[in-house]
TORTI-247065 format. One record per residue (C-alpha): residue number from 1; chain; x, y, z. Coordinates in steps of 0.1 Angstrom, whole numbers, m for minus. Example, Ala and Ser with C-alpha at 12.3 -4.5 7.8 and 13.67 -1.06 7.14 Angstrom:
2
DOKE; resi; chain; u; v; w
DOKE; 1; A; 123; m45; 78
DOKE; 2; A; 137; m11; 71
This chain:
78
DOKE; resi; chain; u; v; w
DOKE; 1; A; 562; m1753; m534
DOKE; 2; A; 572; m1744; m570
DOKE; 3; A; 581; m1766; m599
DOKE; 4; A; 616; m1781; m604
DOKE; 5; A; 635; m1771; m635
DOKE; 6; A; 628; m1806; m649
DOKE; 7; A; 591; m1802; m644
DOKE; 8; A; 591; m1768; m659
DOKE; 9; A; 610; m1780; m690
DOKE; 10; A; 586; m1809; m694
DOKE; 11; A; 555; m1787; m691
DOKE; 12; A; 568; m1760; m715
DOKE; 13; A; 581; m1786; m740
DOKE; 14; A; 549; m1805; m740
DOKE; 15; A; 528; m1773; m745
DOKE; 16; A; 552; m1760; m772
DOKE; 17; A; 546; m1793; m791
DOKE; 18; A; 509; m1789; m788
DOKE; 19; A; 511; m1754; m801
DOKE; 20; A; 533; m1764; m830
DOKE; 21; A; 507; m1791; m839
DOKE; 22; A; 479; m1765; m841
DOKE; 23; A; 465; m1763; m806
DOKE; 24; A; 449; m1730; m797
DOKE; 25; A; 470; m1704; m778
DOKE; 26; A; 456; m1699; m743
DOKE; 27; A; 467; m1662; m741
DOKE; 28; A; 454; m1632; m759
DOKE; 29; A; 484; m1621; m780
DOKE; 30; A; 483; m1593; m805
DOKE; 31; A; 498; m1597; m840
DOKE; 32; A; 526; m1574; m830
DOKE; 33; A; 535; m1595; m799
DOKE; 34; A; 534; m1627; m820
DOKE; 35; A; 557; m1611; m846
DOKE; 36; A; 581; m1599; m819
DOKE; 37; A; 585; m1635; m807
DOKE; 38; A; 585; m1647; m843
DOKE; 39; A; 556; m1671; m837
DOKE; 40; A; 580; m1694; m818
DOKE; 41; A; 560; m1721; m800
DOKE; 42; A; 585; m1724; m772
DOKE; 43; A; 584; m1687; m764
DOKE; 44; A; 546; m1688; m765
DOKE; 45; A; 545; m1718; m742
DOKE; 46; A; 569; m1700; m718
DOKE; 47; A; 546; m1669; m717
DOKE; 48; A; 516; m1692; m710
DOKE; 49; A; 536; m1709; m682
DOKE; 50; A; 546; m1676; m667
DOKE; 51; A; 511; m1662; m669
DOKE; 52; A; 498; m1694; m652
DOKE; 53; A; 472; m1704; m679
DOKE; 54; A; 484; m1739; m686
DOKE; 55; A; 461; m1764; m668
DOKE; 56; A; 483; m1793; m657
DOKE; 57; A; 487; m1819; m629
DOKE; 58; A; 521; m1831; m618
DOKE; 59; A; 526; m1864; m600
DOKE; 60; A; 557; m1865; m579
DOKE; 61; A; 568; m1900; m568
DOKE; 62; A; 587; m1904; m535
DOKE; 63; A; 606; m1933; m520
DOKE; 64; A; 584; m1958; m502
DOKE; 65; A; 557; m1957; m528
DOKE; 66; A; 543; m1924; m517
DOKE; 67; A; 533; m1897; m542
DOKE; 68; A; 521; m1861; m544
DOKE; 69; A; 497; m1846; m569
DOKE; 70; A; 503; m1809; m577
DOKE; 71; A; 474; m1793; m596
DOKE; 72; A; 480; m1761; m616
DOKE; 73; A; 448; m1747; m629
DOKE; 74; A; 443; m1717; m651
DOKE; 75; A; 451; m1685; m634
DOKE; 76; A; 469; m1702; m604
DOKE; 77; A; 499; m1680; m600
DOKE; 78; A; 530; m1694; m583
């Protein structure tokens, strides 16, 4: 089961904020690649998400008080 568009937006947005505040980039990107995407933290975060290197756990709440935890560890590809 993949992520919803809302979960994806939250993950990428949160990671882009971290990058813009000085967090290290989790991918090995060359200077040329960084210049091509103009050092845009959102594009960098999207690349990290697509490559599956962002370690994150999503908690989905369901009716009746049930919930599901979805772990996404580094190099877990969807």
